[in-house]
C-alpha positions in Angstrom: 0.0 0.0 0.0 1.5 3.3 -1.1 1.9 5.9 1.6 0.0 9.0 0.6 -0.2 12.6 1.8 -3.3 11.6 3.7 -1.4 9.0 5.7 1.3 11.4 6.5 -1.2 14.1 7.4 -3.1 11.9 9.9 0.1 10.3 11.3 1.7 13.6 11.9 -1.4 14.9 13.7 -1.5 11.7 15.8 2.2 11.6 16.8 2.6 15.3 17.5 -0.6 15.6 19.5 0.3 12.5 21.5 3.7 13.8 22.5 2.4 17.3 23.1 -0.2 15.8 25.5 2.5 13.8 27.2 4.7 16.8 27.8 1.8 18.8 29.2 0.5 16.0 31.5 4.0 15.1 32.7 4.7 18.6 33.8 1.4 18.8 35.7 2.0 15.4 37.3 5.5 16.3 38.4 4.3 19.5 40.0 1.5 17.7 42.0 4.0 14.9 42.9 6.5 17.4 44.3 3.8 19.1 46.3 2.7 15.7 47.7 6.1 14.4 48.6 7.9 17.7 49.6 7.4 16.9 53.3 9.1 13.5 52.9 12.0 15.0 50.9 12.6 17.6 53.6 12.2 15.3 56.6 14.5 12.6 55.2 16.9 15.3 53.8 16.9 13.9 50.3 19.6 15.4 48.1 18.5 17.6 45.2 20.6 15.6 42.8 19.0 12.3 43.9 15.5 13.8 43.7 16.1 14.9 40.1 18.2 12.2 38.6 17.4 9.1 40.7 13.7 9.7 41.1 12.1 12.1 38.6 14.3 11.1 35.6 13.3 7.5 36.2 9.7 8.4 37.2 8.9 9.9 33.7 9.2 6.6 31.6 7.4 4.7 34.4 4.5 7.2 34.4 4.4 7.6 30.6 4.1 3.8 30.1 1.5 3.4 32.9 -0.9 6.0 31.4 0.0 5.7 27.7 -3.4 4.1 26.8 -5.1 7.1 28.4 -2.9 9.5 26.4 -3.4 7.6 23.2 -7.2 7.6 23.6 -7.6 11.2 24.5 -5.2 12.2 21.6 -7.3 10.3 19.1 -10.5 11.7 20.4 -9.2 15.2 20.4 -7.7 15.6 16.9 -10.2 13.3 15.2 -13.1 15.3 16.6 -11.4 18.5 15.3 -11.1 16.8 11.9 -14.7 15.8 11.9 -15.8 19.3 13.0 -13.9 20.7 10.0 -15.8 18.2 7.7 -12.5 16.6 6.8 -13.9 13.1 7.1 -16.8 14.0 4.9 -14.4 15.3 2.3 -12.3 12.1 2.4 -15.3 9.8 2.1 -16.8 11.9 -0.7 -13.4 11.6 -2.5 -13.8 7.9 -2.7 -11.6 6.9 0.3 -13.1 4.1 2.3 -13.5 4.3 6.1 -11.2 1.2 6.4 -8.5 3.0 4.3 -8.7 6.0 6.6 -7.9 3.8 9.5 -4.6 2.6 8.1 -2.5 5.7 9.3 -4.3 5.5 12.7 -3.4 1.8 13.2 0.1 2.4 12.0 0.7 5.2 14.4 -0.9 3.3 17.3 1.4 0.3 16.4 4.4 2.5 16.5 3.4 3.9 20.0 2.6 0.3 21.1 6.1 -0.9 20.1 7.7 2.1 21.8 5.7 1.2 25.0 6.8 -2.5 24.7 10.4 -1.4 24.3 10.1 0.7 27.4 8.5 -2.2 29.3 11.2 -4.7 28.3 14.4 -2.8 28.3 14.2 0.7 29.8 11.7 0.8 32.7 13.1 -2.3 34.6 16.5 -0.6 34.7 15.1 2.8 35.7 12.8 1.3 38.3 15.9 0.0 40.3 16.9 3.6 41.2 13.3 4.9 41.5 12.2 2.1 43.9 15.4 2.4 45.9 14.8 6.2 46.2 11.2 5.7 47.3 12.3 3.1 49.9 15.0 5.4 51.3 13.3 8.8 51.2 9.6 8.4 50.7 8.1 5.1 51.8 9.8 3.2 54.6 8.4 -0.3 54.3 8.5 -2.8 57.0 9.7 -6.2 55.6 8.5 -8.3 58.5 6.9 -11.5 57.5 5.5 -14.6 59.3 4.9 -18.3 58.6 7.0 -18.6 55.4 7.1 -22.0 53.6 9.4 -22.5 50.6 10.5 -25.4 48.5 14.0 -24.2 47.7 15.0 -27.3 45.6 13.5 -30.7 44.8 13.2 -32.4 48.1 14.3 -29.4 50.2 11.8 -27.4 52.2 12.3 -24.3 54.4 10.0 -23.0 57.1 10.5 -19.7 58.9 8.2 -18.6 61.7 9.1 -14.9 61.3 11.5 -12.8 59.3 12.7 -9.3 60.3 13.8 -6.9 57.7 15.5 -4.7 60.3 18.4 -7.2 60.8 17.8 -9.6 57.9 17.2 -12.5 60.3 14.9 -15.5 60.1 13.6 -16.8 63.4 12.6 -20.5 64.1 14.4 -21.6 61.0 13.8 -25.2 59.7 15.3 -27.0 56.7 13.9 -30.4 55.9 15.2 -32.9 53.3 12.8 -35.4 51.8 13.7 -38.4 49.6 11.2 -40.7 48.1 8.4 -39.2 50.2 10.4 -39.9 53.4 11.9 -37.3 55.7 15.6 -38.1 55.9 17.0 -35.1 57.8 15.8 -32.0 59.6 17.9 -28.9 60.5 16.4 -26.6 63.1 17.9 -23.3 64.3 16.8 -20.6 66.7 17.7 -18.0 64.2 19.4 -17.6 60.8 21.0 -14.3 60.0 22.0 -13.3 56.5 25.7 -12.9 56.0 26.5 -11.0 52.7 30.2 -11.7 52.9 29.7 -15.4 52.3 26.3 -15.0 50.5 24.7 -17.4 53.0 23.1 -17.8 56.4 24.7 -17.9 59.9 22.7 -20.3 62.2 22.5 -19.9 65.9 21.6 -22.7 68.4 21.1 -25.4 65.8 20.7 -29.1 65.7 20.4 -31.6 62.8 18.5 -34.9 63.1 19.2 -37.5 60.5 16.5 -40.1 60.3 17.9 -43.6 59.5 16.1 -46.6 58.3 16.5 -48.2 61.7 15.2 -47.3 65.1 17.9 -44.8 66.1 18.3 -41.2 64.9 21.6 -39.4 64.6 21.6 -36.0 66.2 24.3 -33.3 65.9 24.0 -29.8 67.5 26.0 -26.6 68.0 25.8 -23.0 68.9 26.9 -21.6 65.5 27.0 -22.9 61.9 27.4 -21.2 58.5 25.4 -22.6 55.6 24.8 -21.8 51.9 21.4 -22.9 50.4 19.3 -21.9 47.5 17.6 -19.2 49.5 18.7 -15.6 49.4 17.7 -12.7 51.6 16.2 -11.0 48.5 13.6 -13.8 48.4 12.0 -12.3 51.5 11.7 -8.9 49.9 9.9 -9.8 46.7 6.7 -7.7 46.2 4.9 -5.8 43.5 7.6 -3.1 43.6 10.7 -5.2 43.4 9.5 -7.4 40.5 9.2 -4.2 38.4 13.0 -3.9 38.5 13.6 -7.2 36.8 14.3 -7.8 33.1 11.9 -10.2 31.3 14.5 -12.9 31.4 15.0 -12.6 35.2 11.2 -12.2 35.6 10.6 -15.6 33.9 13.3 -17.2 36.0 11.7 -15.8 39.2 8.3 -17.1 38.2 9.7 -20.6 37.6 11.5 -20.5 41.0 8.6 -19.2 42.9 6.2 -21.8 41.4 8.6 -24.6 42.4 8.8 -23.2 45.9 5.0 -22.7 46.2 5.6 -19.0 46.9 2.3 -17.1 47.1 4.2 -13.9 45.9 4.5 -15.4 42.4 1.3 -13.5 41.6 3.3 -10.2 41.6 5.7 -11.5 39.1 3.0 -13.0 36.9 1.0 -9.7 36.9 4.1 -7.7 36.0 5.0 -10.0 33.2 1.6 -10.0 31.5 1.1 -6.3 32.0 4.3 -5.6 30.1 2.7 -7.1 27.0 -1.0 -6.3 27.5 -0.5 -2.6 28.0 1.1 -1.9 24.6 -1.5 -3.9 22.8 -4.2 -1.7 24.3 -3.0 1.3 22.3 -4.3 -0.2 19.0 -7.7 -1.1 20.6 -8.3 2.3 22.1 -7.2 4.0 18.9 -9.8 2.2 16.8 -12.4 2.9 19.5 -11.5 6.6 19.6 -11.8 7.0 15.8 -15.2 5.2 15.9 -16.5 7.5 18.6 -15.3 10.8 17.2 -15.2 10.6 13.4 -18.8 11.9 13.0 -19.5 15.6 13.0 -21.8 16.4 16.0 -23.6 19.4 17.2 -22.1 21.1 20.2 -18.5 20.6 19.1 -15.9 18.2 20.5 -16.8 18.6 24.2 -19.1 15.5 24.2 -16.6 13.3 22.4 -13.8 14.3 24.8 -16.0 13.7 27.8 -17.1 10.2 26.5 -13.5 9.4 25.6 -12.1 10.3 29.0 -14.8 8.3 30.7 -14.1 5.2 28.6 -10.3 5.6 29.0 -10.6 5.8 32.8 -13.0 2.9 32.9 -10.5 0.8 30.9 -7.6 1.7 33.3 -9.8 1.1 36.3 -10.9 -2.3 34.8 -7.2 -3.2 34.3 -6.4 -2.5 38.0 -9.6 -4.3 39.1 -8.7 -7.4 37.1 -5.5 -7.8 39.1 -7.7 -8.5 42.2 -8.8 -11.7 40.5 -5.2 -12.8 40.6 -4.7 -11.8 44.2 -7.8 -13.8 45.3 -6.9 -16.8 43.1 -10.2 -16.5 41.1 -8.5 -16.4 37.7 -5.0 -17.2 36.2 -2.8 -14.1 35.8 -2.7 -14.3 32.0 -6.5 -14.5 31.7 -7.2 -11.8 34.3 -4.7 -9.3 32.8 -5.8 -9.8 29.2 -9.6 -9.7 30.1 -9.9 -5.9 29.7 -8.3 -6.1 26.3 -10.7 -8.9 25.3 -13.8 -7.1 26.5 -12.8 -3.7 25.0 -11.9 -5.4 21.7 -15.5 -6.7 21.5 -16.8 -3.2 22.4 -14.5 -1.6 19.8 -15.7 -4.1 17.1 -19.3 -3.1 17.7 -18.5 0.7 17.6 -16.4 0.3 14.5 -19.1 -1.6 12.6 -21.6 1.2 13.4 -19.1 3.9 12.5 -18.6 2.5 9.0 -22.3 3.0 8.3 
């Protein structure tokens, strides 16, 4: 299909309006974010350099990607309503250009934005989130990483139980490591506490004893006051949450999901949600673009106000639905893949109905 002046005209309007809206909204959001967090910055004595380069420079791609579907939809609604108001759609249709042909530059531009969003998701944002999340933890949100009753399968036949974990001193209390072979418990290591030692990348046990279960009637017991051990469990495993998984590359994210599934870790839902959101979000740009054109390509009395109002309402309902669908994963109602892609599936059906009506 030959690129014509019409394609360049629509694509130029789409891309320029999209990035103009981004710059405007980003400026407003940063101002509001500063006013909201200024007390935290002052009380924690956050350096100006860290605020600018560690937080806001890395906050911008995160924010842009999160709300890119909203920006795309509002952009399409705005400039398409302007074109319809100027009777440009009537002129194009009267000139023999089909409605389907008019959609080509729209879909091409939306695909370009979707690929940009996908690239940010896979390569840029995970890296930038490392500094952003670290800054928030240090100067904005001081999280307590205390957990209780933790069960992990760290390797085939090896199970760990921790009664409580303190993030203050990176120590697991009432630590138990069980080894199972052919459905039979062969040994059990119990310690009063297990403190993480970064120098050896392992755990330092205190007041421990090991019981080896033999096939006979007697058990072999060894005990001591201190013991160093290295197992397939890192202190970072206790800190995994919806924030930390956003700092992982897609390769590391897939590896973490496999590990957490093997361990039976309930926190695997955070990694699964993050993974599917990285692919579902860019795809939504195409869906919302077609929906926006279908809603705003007709000339209506009263100008573009009605179209913009409806567009903003639908865009926010889509984003709200995306967030709400994550609750199905947290409650175990739906698999992560189905829950995260459900908004796209439903809005694709709505878009198909609106598009079929718009062609008439």
